[in-house]
N, CA, C, O and the ligand as a Tripos MOL2 file, in Angstrom:
@<TRIPOS>MOLECULE
protein
  309   307    78     0     0
PROTEIN
NO_CHARGES

@<TRIPOS>ATOM
      1 N           0.8400   -1.2230    0.1240 N.3       1 MET1
      2 CA          0.0880    0.1610    0.1060 C.3       1 MET1
      3 C           0.9330    1.3080   -0.1200 C.2       1 MET1
      4 O           1.9600    1.4650    0.5400 O.2       1 MET1
      5 N           0.5530    2.1390   -1.0330 N.am      2 ALA2
      6 CA          1.4960    3.2970   -0.9840 C.3       2 ALA2
      7 C           0.8400    4.4000   -0.1840 C.2       2 ALA2
      8 O          -0.3820    4.4570   -0.0540 O.2       2 ALA2
      9 N           1.5660    5.1600    0.2800 N.am      3 ASP3
     10 CA          0.9400    6.5100    0.9170 C.3       3 ASP3
     11 C           0.5900    7.2990    0.0520 C.2       3 ASP3
     12 O           0.9740    7.0860   -1.0980 O.2       3 ASP3
     13 N          -0.1910    8.3770    0.3180 N.am      4 PRO4
     14 CA         -0.7850    9.2280   -0.6210 C.3       4 PRO4
     15 C           0.6370   10.3550   -0.8580 C.2       4 PRO4
     16 O           1.4480   10.6010    0.0350 O.2       4 PRO4
     17 N           0.6790   10.8380   -2.0310 N.am      5 THR5
     18 CA          1.6280   11.7790   -2.2610 C.3       5 THR5
     19 C           0.8410   13.0530   -2.5240 C.2       5 THR5
     20 O          -0.3480   12.9930   -2.8400 O.2       5 THR5
     21 N           1.4560   14.1450   -2.4050 N.am      6 THR6
     22 CA          0.9250   15.3880   -2.7920 C.3       6 THR6
     23 C           1.5020   16.0360   -4.0310 C.2       6 THR6
     24 O           2.6630   16.4430   -4.0050 O.2       6 THR6
     25 N           0.8120   16.1430   -5.0280 N.am      7 GLN7
     26 CA          1.2370   16.9000   -6.1300 C.3       7 GLN7
     27 C           0.6530   18.1040   -6.3610 C.2       7 GLN7
     28 O          -0.5300   18.1820   -6.0280 O.2       7 GLN7
     29 N           1.3130   19.3580   -6.9890 N.am      8 THR8
     30 CA          0.9010   20.6480   -6.9820 C.3       8 THR8
     31 C           0.9150   20.7650   -8.4620 C.2       8 THR8
     32 O           1.8660   20.5090   -9.2010 O.2       8 THR8
     33 N          -0.3000   21.1980   -8.8060 N.am      9 CYS9
     34 CA         -0.4970   21.6110  -10.3980 C.3       9 CYS9
     35 C           0.1640   22.8200  -10.7420 C.2       9 CYS9
     36 O          -0.1010   23.9020  -10.2180 O.2       9 CYS9
     37 N           0.9890   22.6500  -11.5870 N.am     10 PRO10
     38 CA          1.9360   23.9600  -11.9550 C.3      10 PRO10
     39 C           1.0340   25.1780  -12.5500 C.2      10 PRO10
     40 O           1.3180   26.3730  -12.4700 O.2      10 PRO10
     41 N          -0.0790   24.6260  -13.1450 N.am     11 ILE11
     42 CA         -1.0200   25.6900  -13.7920 C.3      11 ILE11
     43 C          -1.8320   26.3610  -12.9420 C.2      11 ILE11
     44 O          -1.9680   27.5840  -12.9090 O.2      11 ILE11
     45 N          -2.4830   25.4020  -12.1160 N.am     12 CYS12
     46 CA         -3.7210   25.9840  -11.2720 C.3      12 CYS12
     47 C          -3.0680   26.4410   -9.6740 C.2      12 CYS12
     48 O          -3.6220   27.2290   -8.9080 O.2      12 CYS12
     49 N          -1.8520   25.7740   -9.4350 N.am     13 SER13
     50 CA         -1.3360   26.0020   -8.0440 C.3      13 SER13
     51 C          -2.1440   25.4230   -6.9590 C.2      13 SER13
     52 O          -2.2390   25.9650   -5.8590 O.2      13 SER13
     53 N          -2.7690   24.2350   -7.2970 N.am     14 VAL14
     54 CA         -3.7690   23.6330   -6.5360 C.3      14 VAL14
     55 C          -3.1150   22.2470   -6.1080 C.2      14 VAL14
     56 O          -2.5290   21.5700   -6.9540 O.2      14 VAL14
     57 N          -3.2120   21.8670   -4.8930 N.am     15 LYS15
     58 CA         -2.4830   20.5430   -4.2820 C.3      15 LYS15
     59 C          -3.4290   19.5710   -4.4940 C.2      15 LYS15
     60 O          -4.5860   19.7730   -4.1260 O.2      15 LYS15
     61 N          -3.0760   18.4310   -5.0940 N.am     16 ILE16
     62 CA         -3.7610   17.0840   -5.1880 C.3      16 ILE16
     63 C          -3.1890   16.0620   -4.3660 C.2      16 ILE16
     64 O          -2.0320   15.7130   -4.6000 O.2      16 ILE16
     65 N          -3.9170   15.4700   -3.3230 N.am     17 MET17
     66 CA         -3.4920   14.3090   -2.7520 C.3      17 MET17
     67 C          -3.6090   12.9940   -3.3940 C.2      17 MET17
     68 O          -4.6700   12.3990   -3.2070 O.2      17 MET17
     69 N          -2.6900   12.4210   -4.1340 N.am     18 VAL18
     70 CA         -2.9990   11.2640   -4.8420 C.3      18 VAL18
     71 C          -2.5570   10.0410   -4.4170 C.2      18 VAL18
     72 O          -1.3990    9.8520   -4.0460 O.2      18 VAL18
     73 N          -3.5670    9.0350   -4.4520 N.am     19 GLY19
     74 CA         -3.5770    7.7570   -3.7550 C.3      19 GLY19
     75 C          -4.0210    7.6110   -2.2340 C.2      19 GLY19
     76 O          -3.7150    6.6630   -1.5100 O.2      19 GLY19
     77 N          -4.7930    8.7040   -1.8730 N.am     20 SER20
     78 CA         -5.5840    8.7020   -0.7340 C.3      20 SER20
     79 C          -6.6980    7.7590   -0.6930 C.2      20 SER20
     80 O          -7.0570    7.2920   -1.7740 O.2      20 SER20
     81 N          -7.3010    7.4030    0.3600 N.am     21 PRO21
     82 CA         -8.3410    6.2340    0.3240 C.3      21 PRO21
     83 C          -9.5930    6.9280   -0.1920 C.2      21 PRO21
     84 O          -9.9810    8.0340    0.1850 O.2      21 PRO21
     85 N         -10.1630    6.1760   -1.0710 N.am     22 GLY22
     86 CA        -11.4680    6.7790   -1.6880 C.3      22 GLY22
     87 C         -11.4040    7.8060   -2.7220 C.2      22 GLY22
     88 O         -12.2620    8.6240   -3.0550 O.2      22 GLY22
     89 N         -10.0410    7.5800   -3.2360 N.am     23 GLY23
     90 CA         -9.7840    8.4720   -4.3730 C.3      23 GLY23
     91 C          -8.9960    9.7600   -4.1370 C.2      23 GLY23
     92 O          -8.8950   10.2470   -3.0110 O.2      23 GLY23
     93 N          -8.4640   10.2780   -5.1820 N.am     24 ASP24
     94 CA         -7.6050   11.4750   -4.9850 C.3      24 ASP24
     95 C          -8.3760   12.8000   -4.4050 C.2      24 ASP24
     96 O          -9.5260   13.1160   -4.7080 O.2      24 ASP24
     97 N          -7.6130   13.4310   -3.6130 N.am     25 ARG25
     98 CA         -8.2470   14.6030   -2.7980 C.3      25 ARG25
     99 C          -7.7640   15.8950   -3.2840 C.2      25 ARG25
    100 O          -6.5460   16.0250   -3.4140 O.2      25 ARG25
    101 N          -8.4330   16.7350   -3.5310 N.am     26 VAL26
    102 CA         -7.9010   18.1430   -3.9710 C.3      26 VAL26
    103 C          -8.0260   19.0580   -2.8900 C.2      26 VAL26
    104 O          -9.1130   19.2760   -2.3560 O.2      26 VAL26
    105 N          -6.7180   19.7290   -2.4610 N.am     27 LEU27
    106 CA         -6.5930   20.3410   -1.4210 C.3      27 LEU27
    107 C          -6.8560   22.0330   -1.8330 C.2      27 LEU27
    108 O          -5.9830   22.6870   -2.4030 O.2      27 LEU27
    109 N          -7.8460   22.4550   -1.5450 N.am     28 PHE28
    110 CA         -8.1920   24.0190   -1.9370 C.3      28 PHE28
    111 C          -7.6560   24.8700   -1.0020 C.2      28 PHE28
    112 O          -7.6190   24.6230    0.2030 O.2      28 PHE28
    113 N          -7.1300   26.1310   -1.6670 N.am     29 SER29
    114 CA         -6.6810   27.1190   -0.5970 C.3      29 SER29
    115 C          -7.5940   27.5050    0.4290 C.2      29 SER29
    116 O          -7.1380   28.0140    1.4530 O.2      29 SER29
    117 N          -8.8970   27.3220    0.2840 N.am     30 SER30
    118 CA         -9.8560   27.5850    1.1180 C.3      30 SER30
    119 C         -10.9960   26.6150    1.0770 C.2      30 SER30
    120 O         -11.3550   26.1280    0.0050 O.2      30 SER30
    121 N         -11.5790   26.3170    2.2220 N.am     31 GLY31
    122 CA        -12.7780   25.3210    2.1620 C.3      31 GLY31
    123 C         -12.2610   23.8400    2.3300 C.2      31 GLY31
    124 O         -11.0480   23.6410    2.3730 O.2      31 GLY31
    125 N         -13.0780   22.8930    2.4170 N.am     32 PRO32
    126 CA        -12.9010   21.4980    2.4730 C.3      32 PRO32
    127 C         -12.3090   20.8930    1.2030 C.2      32 PRO32
    128 O         -12.5270   21.3940    0.0990 O.2      32 PRO32
    129 N         -11.5920   19.8580    1.3690 N.am     33 ALA33
    130 CA        -11.0170   19.2270    0.3450 C.3      33 ALA33
    131 C         -12.1850   18.5780   -0.7510 C.2      33 ALA33
    132 O         -13.3200   18.2800   -0.3780 O.2      33 ALA33
    133 N         -11.7860   18.4440   -1.9160 N.am     34 GLY34
    134 CA        -12.6810   18.1010   -2.8830 C.3      34 GLY34
    135 C         -12.3120   17.0120   -3.8830 C.2      34 GLY34
    136 O         -11.2840   16.3790   -3.6450 O.2      34 GLY34
    137 N         -13.0560   16.6980   -5.0300 N.am     35 THR35
    138 CA        -12.5420   15.8420   -5.8880 C.3      35 THR35
    139 C         -12.0010   16.4940   -7.1150 C.2      35 THR35
    140 O         -12.1770   17.6890   -7.3540 O.2      35 THR35
    141 N         -11.2900   15.6210   -7.9430 N.am     36 ARG36
    142 CA        -10.5300   16.2210   -9.1620 C.3      36 ARG36
    143 C         -11.6810   16.8640   -9.9600 C.2      36 ARG36
    144 O         -11.3910   17.7980  -10.7070 O.2      36 ARG36
    145 N         -12.9520   16.4550   -9.8740 N.am     37 THR37
    146 CA        -13.9730   16.8540  -10.6840 C.3      37 THR37
    147 C         -14.2460   18.3020  -10.2360 C.2      37 THR37
    148 O         -14.5030   19.1860  -11.0530 O.2      37 THR37
    149 N         -14.1910   18.4740   -9.1420 N.am     38 LYS38
    150 CA        -14.4750   19.7810   -8.3700 C.3      38 LYS38
    151 C         -13.4790   20.6960   -8.8180 C.2      38 LYS38
    152 O         -13.8260   21.8030   -9.2310 O.2      38 LYS38
    153 N         -12.2900   20.3610   -8.7840 N.am     39 LEU39
    154 CA        -11.1850   21.1470   -9.2640 C.3      39 LEU39
    155 C         -11.2280   21.4450  -10.5230 C.2      39 LEU39
    156 O         -10.7800   22.5300  -10.8930 O.2      39 LEU39
    157 N         -11.7170   20.6340  -11.3340 N.am     40 TRP40
    158 CA        -11.9000   20.9110  -12.9420 C.3      40 TRP40
    159 C         -12.8240   22.2110  -12.9940 C.2      40 TRP40
    160 O         -12.4490   23.2930  -13.4470 O.2      40 TRP40
    161 N         -14.1360   21.9380  -12.4460 N.am     41 ALA41
    162 CA        -15.1150   22.7900  -12.2390 C.3      41 ALA41
    163 C         -14.7300   24.1780  -12.0780 C.2      41 ALA41
    164 O         -15.1470   25.1110  -12.7640 O.2      41 ALA41
    165 N         -13.8590   24.2500  -11.0690 N.am     42 ARG42
    166 CA        -13.7400   25.5370  -10.3400 C.3      42 ARG42
    167 C         -12.5300   26.1660  -10.9470 C.2      42 ARG42
    168 O         -12.5990   27.3850  -11.1050 O.2      42 ARG42
    169 N         -11.5330   25.6160  -11.2840 N.am     43 VAL43
    170 CA        -10.1890   26.1470  -11.8280 C.3      43 VAL43
    171 C          -9.6290   25.6200  -13.1960 C.2      43 VAL43
    172 O          -9.2980   26.3800  -14.1060 O.2      43 VAL43
    173 N          -9.5550   24.2820  -13.2600 N.am     44 CYS44
    174 CA         -8.8370   23.7920  -14.4200 C.3      44 CYS44
    175 C          -9.5990   24.2350  -15.7920 C.2      44 CYS44
    176 O          -8.9320   24.7850  -16.6680 O.2      44 CYS44
    177 N         -10.5770   24.0690  -15.9280 N.am     45 GLN45
    178 CA        -11.4800   24.2190  -17.1080 C.3      45 GLN45
    179 C         -11.4660   25.7760  -17.5320 C.2      45 GLN45
    180 O         -12.0390   26.1370  -18.5600 O.2      45 GLN45
    181 N         -10.8450   26.5970  -16.7680 N.am     46 PHE46
    182 CA        -10.7010   28.1360  -17.0660 C.3      46 PHE46
    183 C          -9.1880   28.3550  -17.6270 C.2      46 PHE46
    184 O          -8.8370   29.3110  -18.3170 O.2      46 PHE46
    185 N          -8.3600   27.2780  -17.1940 N.am     47 ASN47
    186 CA         -6.8750   27.6050  -17.4280 C.3      47 ASN47
    187 C          -6.7260   26.9070  -18.7700 C.2      47 ASN47
    188 O          -6.2080   27.6070  -19.6400 O.2      47 ASN47
    189 N          -7.1050   25.5590  -19.1520 N.am     48 GLN48
    190 CA         -6.8940   24.8490  -20.1190 C.3      48 GLN48
    191 C          -5.4930   24.9760  -21.0260 C.2      48 GLN48
    192 O          -5.2630   25.2000  -22.2150 O.2      48 GLN48
    193 N          -4.7170   24.7290  -19.8940 N.am     49 LYS49
    194 CA         -3.2350   24.7830  -20.4250 C.3      49 LYS49
    195 C          -2.3480   23.3570  -20.3180 C.2      49 LYS49
    196 O          -2.5270   22.5690  -19.3890 O.2      49 LYS49
    197 N          -1.5500   23.1730  -21.1890 N.am     50 SER50
    198 CA         -0.7950   21.8530  -20.9490 C.3      50 SER50
    199 C           0.0100   22.0060  -19.8850 C.2      50 SER50
    200 O           0.5730   23.0750  -19.6480 O.2      50 SER50
    201 N           0.1400   20.8720  -19.0990 N.am     51 GLY51
    202 CA          0.9060   20.8670  -17.9460 C.3      51 GLY51
    203 C           0.2600   20.8690  -16.9520 C.2      51 GLY51
    204 O           0.8860   20.7660  -15.8970 O.2      51 GLY51
    205 N          -1.2510   20.9880  -16.9030 N.am     52 CYS52
    206 CA         -2.1010   20.9990  -16.0000 C.3      52 CYS52
    207 C          -2.1790   19.4970  -15.5050 C.2      52 CYS52
    208 O          -2.4160   18.6130  -16.3280 O.2      52 CYS52
    209 N          -2.0090   19.2420  -14.3580 N.am     53 ILE53
    210 CA         -2.0560   17.7830  -13.9800 C.3      53 ILE53
    211 C          -3.4210   17.1360  -13.6540 C.2      53 ILE53
    212 O          -3.5070   16.0260  -13.1280 O.2      53 ILE53
    213 N          -4.4810   17.8970  -13.9960 N.am     54 ASN54
    214 CA         -5.8600   17.4530  -13.6500 C.3      54 ASN54
    215 C          -6.6530   17.3760  -15.1480 C.2      54 ASN54
    216 O          -7.8820   17.4200  -15.1860 O.2      54 ASN54
    217 N          -5.9850   17.2800  -16.1510 N.am     55 GLN55
    218 CA         -6.6580   17.0880  -17.3660 C.3      55 GLN55
    219 C          -7.4120   16.0150  -17.5460 C.2      55 GLN55
    220 O          -8.2580   15.9690  -18.4390 O.2      55 GLN55
    221 N          -7.1480   14.8840  -16.5860 N.am     56 GLN56
    222 CA         -8.0820   13.5900  -16.6990 C.3      56 GLN56
    223 C          -9.4760   13.7220  -16.4590 C.2      56 GLN56
    224 O         -10.3010   12.9470  -16.9450 O.2      56 GLN56
    225 N          -9.8180   14.8650  -15.5840 N.am     57 ALA57
    226 CA        -10.9660   15.1350  -15.0440 C.3      57 ALA57
    227 C         -11.9370   15.8230  -16.1810 C.2      57 ALA57
    228 O         -13.1420   16.0220  -16.0280 O.2      57 ALA57
    229 N         -11.2000   16.1310  -17.3030 N.am     58 LYS58
    230 CA        -11.9120   16.7170  -18.2760 C.3      58 LYS58
    231 C         -13.0140   15.7920  -18.9840 C.2      58 LYS58
    232 O         -12.6650   14.6710  -19.3530 O.2      58 LYS58
    233 N         -14.1770   16.1700  -19.1630 N.am     59 GLY59
    234 CA        -15.1120   15.3900  -19.5980 C.3      59 GLY59
    235 C         -15.9860   14.6320  -18.4570 C.2      59 GLY59
    236 O         -16.8930   13.8700  -18.7910 O.2      59 GLY59
    237 N         -15.7090   14.8490  -17.2520 N.am     60 ASP60
    238 CA        -16.2760   14.3520  -16.1890 C.3      60 ASP60
    239 C         -17.6500   14.9770  -15.9470 C.2      60 ASP60
    240 O         -17.7490   16.1610  -16.2690 O.2      60 ASP60
    241 N         -18.5870   14.4550  -15.5000 N.am     61 ALA61
    242 CA        -19.8310   15.0900  -15.2430 C.3      61 ALA61
    243 C         -19.7810   15.9950  -14.0750 C.2      61 ALA61
    244 O         -19.4560   15.5170  -12.9880 O.2      61 ALA61
    245 N         -20.0690   17.2600  -14.1820 N.am     62 ILE62
    246 CA        -19.8730   18.2070  -13.0180 C.3      62 ILE62
    247 C         -21.2560   18.5400  -12.4840 C.2      62 ILE62
    248 O         -22.2230   18.8490  -13.1790 O.2      62 ILE62
    249 N         -21.2240   18.4310  -11.0870 N.am     63 ALA63
    250 CA        -22.3800   18.5410  -10.4030 C.3      63 ALA63
    251 C         -22.7110   20.1530  -10.1420 C.2      63 ALA63
    252 O         -21.7270   20.8890  -10.0660 O.2      63 ALA63
    253 N         -23.7890   20.6400  -10.0260 N.am     64 ASP64
    254 CA        -24.0410   21.8650   -9.4160 C.3      64 ASP64
    255 C         -22.9470   22.2240   -8.1210 C.2      64 ASP64
    256 O         -22.3240   23.2700   -7.9350 O.2      64 ASP64
    257 N         -22.9530   21.0310   -7.3510 N.am     65 ASP65
    258 CA        -22.2630   21.3380   -6.1580 C.3      65 ASP65
    259 C         -20.8300   21.4400   -6.2450 C.2      65 ASP65
    260 O         -20.1710   21.8290   -5.2810 O.2      65 ASP65
    261 N         -20.2470   21.0750   -7.4750 N.am     66 ASP66
    262 CA        -18.7500   21.2320   -7.7850 C.3      66 ASP66
    263 C         -18.3100   22.6840   -8.0240 C.2      66 ASP66
    264 O         -17.1310   23.0290   -7.9380 O.2      66 ASP66
    265 N         -19.2740   23.4800   -8.3140 N.am     67 TYR67
    266 CA        -18.8950   24.9500   -8.6420 C.3      67 TYR67
    267 C         -18.7980   25.8760   -7.2870 C.2      67 TYR67
    268 O         -19.1060   25.4560   -6.1710 O.2      67 TYR67
    269 N         -18.4330   26.8920   -7.4970 N.am     68 TYR68
    270 CA        -18.3070   27.7600   -6.4710 C.3      68 TYR68
    271 C         -19.6790   27.9550   -6.1470 C.2      68 TYR68
    272 O         -20.4350   27.9470   -7.1180 O.2      68 TYR68
    273 N         -20.2360   28.1440   -4.9280 N.am     69 LYS69
    274 CA        -21.5380   28.5700   -4.6570 C.3      69 LYS69
    275 C         -22.0380   29.8440   -5.1710 C.2      69 LYS69
    276 O         -23.2080   29.9910   -5.5230 O.2      69 LYS69
    277 N         -20.9850   30.9430   -5.2230 N.am     70 SER70
    278 CA        -21.3420   32.2150   -5.7920 C.3      70 SER70
    279 C         -21.5590   32.1150   -7.3590 C.2      70 SER70
    280 O         -22.1570   33.0250   -7.9330 O.2      70 SER70
    281 N         -21.1170   31.1080   -7.9980 N.am     71 GLU71
    282 CA        -21.1990   30.7900   -9.3550 C.3      71 GLU71
    283 C         -22.3960   30.1000   -9.9560 C.2      71 GLU71
    284 O         -22.5490   29.9530  -11.1690 O.2      71 GLU71
    285 N         -23.3670   29.6210   -8.8800 N.am     72 VAL72
    286 CA        -24.3670   29.0390   -9.3440 C.3      72 VAL72
    287 C         -25.6560   29.9440   -9.1630 C.2      72 VAL72
    288 O         -25.9620   30.3820   -8.0540 O.2      72 VAL72
    289 N         -26.3640   30.1920  -10.2560 N.am     73 PRO73
    290 CA        -27.3960   30.8520  -10.2980 C.3      73 PRO73
    291 C         -28.5070   30.5560   -9.2060 C.2      73 PRO73
    292 O         -28.7620   29.3540   -9.2830 O.2      73 PRO73
    293 N         -29.2240   31.1220   -8.2840 N.am     74 THR74
    294 CA        -30.1100   30.7210   -7.4260 C.3      74 THR74
    295 C         -31.5460   31.2250   -7.5850 C.2      74 THR74
    296 O         -32.5710   30.7290   -7.1170 O.2      74 THR74
    297 N         -31.3950   32.3820   -8.3900 N.am     75 GLY75
    298 CA        -32.7160   32.9530   -8.6580 C.3      75 GLY75
    299 C         -33.1410   33.9820   -7.5280 C.2      75 GLY75
    300 O         -33.9700   34.8710   -7.7180 O.2      75 GLY75
    301 N         -32.3950   33.7330   -6.1830 N.am     76 ASP76
    302 CA        -32.3900   34.7820   -5.1920 C.3      76 ASP76
    303 C         -31.5830   35.7720   -5.4570 C.2      76 ASP76
    304 O         -30.5310   35.5160   -6.0430 O.2      76 ASP76
    305 N         -31.9260   37.2370   -5.0510 N.am     77 ALA77
    306 CA        -31.0960   38.1630   -5.4600 C.3      77 ALA77
    307 C         -30.8750   39.2090   -4.0050 C.2      77 ALA77
    308 O         -30.1360   40.1920   -4.0590 O.2      77 ALA77
    309 ZN         -4.8150   22.2490  -13.0970 Zn       78 ZN78
@<TRIPOS>BOND
     1     1     2 1
     2     2     3 1
     3     3     4 2
     4     3     5 am
     5     5     6 1
     6     6     7 1
     7     7     8 2
     8     7     9 am
     9     9    10 1
    10    10    11 1
    11    11    12 2
    12    11    13 am
    13    13    14 1
    14    14    15 1
    15    15    16 2
    16    15    17 am
    17    17    18 1
    18    18    19 1
    19    19    20 2
    20    19    21 am
    21    21    22 1
    22    22    23 1
    23    23    24 2
    24    23    25 am
    25    25    26 1
    26    26    27 1
    27    27    28 2
    28    27    29 am
    29    29    30 1
    30    30    31 1
    31    31    32 2
    32    31    33 am
    33    33    34 1
    34    34    35 1
    35    35    36 2
    36    35    37 am
    37    37    38 1
    38    38    39 1
    39    39    40 2
    40    39    41 am
    41    41    42 1
    42    42    43 1
    43    43    44 2
    44    43    45 am
    45    45    46 1
    46    46    47 1
    47    47    48 2
    48    47    49 am
    49    49    50 1
    50    50    51 1
    51    51    52 2
    52    51    53 am
    53    53    54 1
    54    54    55 1
    55    55    56 2
    56    55    57 am
    57    57    58 1
    58    58    59 1
    59    59    60 2
    60    59    61 am
    61    61    62 1
    62    62    63 1
    63    63    64 2
    64    63    65 am
    65    65    66 1
    66    66    67 1
    67    67    68 2
    68    67    69 am
    69    69    70 1
    70    70    71 1
    71    71    72 2
    72    71    73 am
    73    73    74 1
    74    74    75 1
    75    75    76 2
    76    75    77 am
    77    77    78 1
    78    78    79 1
    79    79    80 2
    80    79    81 am
    81    81    82 1
    82    82    83 1
    83    83    84 2
    84    83    85 am
    85    85    86 1
    86    86    87 1
    87    87    88 2
    88    87    89 am
    89    89    90 1
    90    90    91 1
    91    91    92 2
    92    91    93 am
    93    93    94 1
    94    94    95 1
    95    95    96 2
    96    95    97 am
    97    97    98 1
    98    98    99 1
    99    99   100 2
   100    99   101 am
   101   101   102 1
   102   102   103 1
   103   103   104 2
   104   103   105 am
   105   105   106 1
   106   106   107 1
   107   107   108 2
   108   107   109 am
   109   109   110 1
   110   110   111 1
   111   111   112 2
   112   111   113 am
   113   113   114 1
   114   114   115 1
   115   115   116 2
   116   115   117 am
   117   117   118 1
   118   118   119 1
   119   119   120 2
   120   119   121 am
   121   121   122 1
   122   122   123 1
   123   123   124 2
   124   123   125 am
   125   125   126 1
   126   126   127 1
   127   127   128 2
   128   127   129 am
   129   129   130 1
   130   130   131 1
   131   131   132 2
   132   131   133 am
   133   133   134 1
   134   134   135 1
   135   135   136 2
   136   135   137 am
   137   137   138 1
   138   138   139 1
   139   139   140 2
   140   139   141 am
   141   141   142 1
   142   142   143 1
   143   143   144 2
   144   143   145 am
   145   145   146 1
   146   146   147 1
   147   147   148 2
   148   147   149 am
   149   149   150 1
   150   150   151 1
   151   151   152 2
   152   151   153 am
   153   153   154 1
   154   154   155 1
   155   155   156 2
   156   155   157 am
   157   157   158 1
   158   158   159 1
   159   159   160 2
   160   159   161 am
   161   161   162 1
   162   162   163 1
   163   163   164 2
   164   163   165 am
   165   165   166 1
   166   166   167 1
   167   167   168 2
   168   167   169 am
   169   169   170 1
   170   170   171 1
   171   171   172 2
   172   171   173 am
   173   173   174 1
   174   174   175 1
   175   175   176 2
   176   175   177 am
   177   177   178 1
   178   178   179 1
   179   179   180 2
   180   179   181 am
   181   181   182 1
   182   182   183 1
   183   183   184 2
   184   183   185 am
   185   185   186 1
   186   186   187 1
   187   187   188 2
   188   187   189 am
   189   189   190 1
   190   190   191 1
   191   191   192 2
   192   191   193 am
   193   193   194 1
   194   194   195 1
   195   195   196 2
   196   195   197 am
   197   197   198 1
   198   198   199 1
   199   199   200 2
   200   199   201 am
   201   201   202 1
   202   202   203 1
   203   203   204 2
   204   203   205 am
   205   205   206 1
   206   206   207 1
   207   207   208 2
   208   207   209 am
   209   209   210 1
   210   210   211 1
   211   211   212 2
   212   211   213 am
   213   213   214 1
   214   214   215 1
   215   215   216 2
   216   215   217 am
   217   217   218 1
   218   218   219 1
   219   219   220 2
   220   219   221 am
   221   221   222 1
   222   222   223 1
   223   223   224 2
   224   223   225 am
   225   225   226 1
   226   226   227 1
   227   227   228 2
   228   227   229 am
   229   229   230 1
   230   230   231 1
   231   231   232 2
   232   231   233 am
   233   233   234 1
   234   234   235 1
   235   235   236 2
   236   235   237 am
   237   237   238 1
   238   238   239 1
   239   239   240 2
   240   239   241 am
   241   241   242 1
   242   242   243 1
   243   243   244 2
   244   243   245 am
   245   245   246 1
   246   246   247 1
   247   247   248 2
   248   247   249 am
   249   249   250 1
   250   250   251 1
   251   251   252 2
   252   251   253 am
   253   253   254 1
   254   254   255 1
   255   255   256 2
   256   255   257 am
   257   257   258 1
   258   258   259 1
   259   259   260 2
   260   259   261 am
   261   261   262 1
   262   262   263 1
   263   263   264 2
   264   263   265 am
   265   265   266 1
   266   266   267 1
   267   267   268 2
   268   267   269 am
   269   269   270 1
   270   270   271 1
   271   271   272 2
   272   271   273 am
   273   273   274 1
   274   274   275 1
   275   275   276 2
   276   275   277 am
   277   277   278 1
   278   278   279 1
   279   279   280 2
   280   279   281 am
   281   281   282 1
   282   282   283 1
   283   283   284 2
   284   283   285 am
   285   285   286 1
   286   286   287 1
   287   287   288 2
   288   287   289 am
   289   289   290 1
   290   290   291 1
   291   291   292 2
   292   291   293 am
   293   293   294 1
   294   294   295 1
   295   295   296 2
   296   295   297 am
   297   297   298 1
   298   298   299 1
   299   299   300 2
   300   299   301 am
   301   301   302 1
   302   302   303 1
   303   303   304 2
   304   303   305 am
   305   305   306 1
   306   306   307 1
   307   307   308 2
@<TRIPOS>SUBSTRUCTURE
     1 MET1         2 RESIDUE 1 A MET
     2 ALA2         6 RESIDUE 1 A ALA
     3 ASP3        10 RESIDUE 1 A ASP
     4 PRO4        14 RESIDUE 1 A PRO
     5 THR5        18 RESIDUE 1 A THR
     6 THR6        22 RESIDUE 1 A THR
     7 GLN7        26 RESIDUE 1 A GLN
     8 THR8        30 RESIDUE 1 A THR
     9 CYS9        34 RESIDUE 1 A CYS
    10 PRO10       38 RESIDUE 1 A PRO
    11 ILE11       42 RESIDUE 1 A ILE
    12 CYS12       46 RESIDUE 1 A CYS
    13 SER13       50 RESIDUE 1 A SER
    14 VAL14       54 RESIDUE 1 A VAL
    15 LYS15       58 RESIDUE 1 A LYS
    16 ILE16       62 RESIDUE 1 A ILE
    17 MET17       66 RESIDUE 1 A MET
    18 VAL18       70 RESIDUE 1 A VAL
    19 GLY19       74 RESIDUE 1 A GLY
    20 SER20       78 RESIDUE 1 A SER
    21 PRO21       82 RESIDUE 1 A PRO
    22 GLY22       86 RESIDUE 1 A GLY
    23 GLY23       90 RESIDUE 1 A GLY
    24 ASP24       94 RESIDUE 1 A ASP
    25 ARG25       98 RESIDUE 1 A ARG
    26 VAL26      102 RESIDUE 1 A VAL
    27 LEU27      106 RESIDUE 1 A LEU
    28 PHE28      110 RESIDUE 1 A PHE
    29 SER29      114 RESIDUE 1 A SER
    30 SER30      118 RESIDUE 1 A SER
    31 GLY31      122 RESIDUE 1 A GLY
    32 PRO32      126 RESIDUE 1 A PRO
    33 ALA33      130 RESIDUE 1 A ALA
    34 GLY34      134 RESIDUE 1 A GLY
    35 THR35      138 RESIDUE 1 A THR
    36 ARG36      142 RESIDUE 1 A ARG
    37 THR37      146 RESIDUE 1 A THR
    38 LYS38      150 RESIDUE 1 A LYS
    39 LEU39      154 RESIDUE 1 A LEU
    40 TRP40      158 RESIDUE 1 A TRP
    41 ALA41      162 RESIDUE 1 A ALA
    42 ARG42      166 RESIDUE 1 A ARG
    43 VAL43      170 RESIDUE 1 A VAL
    44 CYS44      174 RESIDUE 1 A CYS
    45 GLN45      178 RESIDUE 1 A GLN
    46 PHE46      182 RESIDUE 1 A PHE
    47 ASN47      186 RESIDUE 1 A ASN
    48 GLN48      190 RESIDUE 1 A GLN
    49 LYS49      194 RESIDUE 1 A LYS
    50 SER50      198 RESIDUE 1 A SER
    51 GLY51      202 RESIDUE 1 A GLY
    52 CYS52      206 RESIDUE 1 A CYS
    53 ILE53      210 RESIDUE 1 A ILE
    54 ASN54      214 RESIDUE 1 A ASN
    55 GLN55      218 RESIDUE 1 A GLN
    56 GLN56      222 RESIDUE 1 A GLN
    57 ALA57      226 RESIDUE 1 A ALA
    58 LYS58      230 RESIDUE 1 A LYS
    59 GLY59      234 RESIDUE 1 A GLY
    60 ASP60      238 RESIDUE 1 A ASP
    61 ALA61      242 RESIDUE 1 A ALA
    62 ILE62      246 RESIDUE 1 A ILE
    63 ALA63      250 RESIDUE 1 A ALA
    64 ASP64      254 RESIDUE 1 A ASP
    65 ASP65      258 RESIDUE 1 A ASP
    66 ASP66      262 RESIDUE 1 A ASP
    67 TYR67      266 RESIDUE 1 A TYR
    68 TYR68      270 RESIDUE 1 A TYR
    69 LYS69      274 RESIDUE 1 A LYS
    70 SER70      278 RESIDUE 1 A SER
    71 GLU71      282 RESIDUE 1 A GLU
    72 VAL72      286 RESIDUE 1 A VAL
    73 PRO73      290 RESIDUE 1 A PRO
    74 THR74      294 RESIDUE 1 A THR
    75 GLY75      298 RESIDUE 1 A GLY
    76 ASP76      302 RESIDUE 1 A ASP
    77 ALA77      306 RESIDUE 1 A ALA
    78 ZN78       309 GROUP 0 **** ****
């Protein structure tokens, strides 16, 4: 069993704990850890540069919960 290793995306400057139980965990600068899909929804899809270590999340189904709350239209104002 390998210990989780932490990789930092050179493009997005976000840390990803690879090999952690239950799947890779993304460590955001603020808020709770999330999934690679969440990182893609929040950061990587806007960068779209080669060298991003989260390209594999491209094409994943993104849930509303994966976006920043402020980016989800609620209808409330
Ligand atoms: Zn990235």
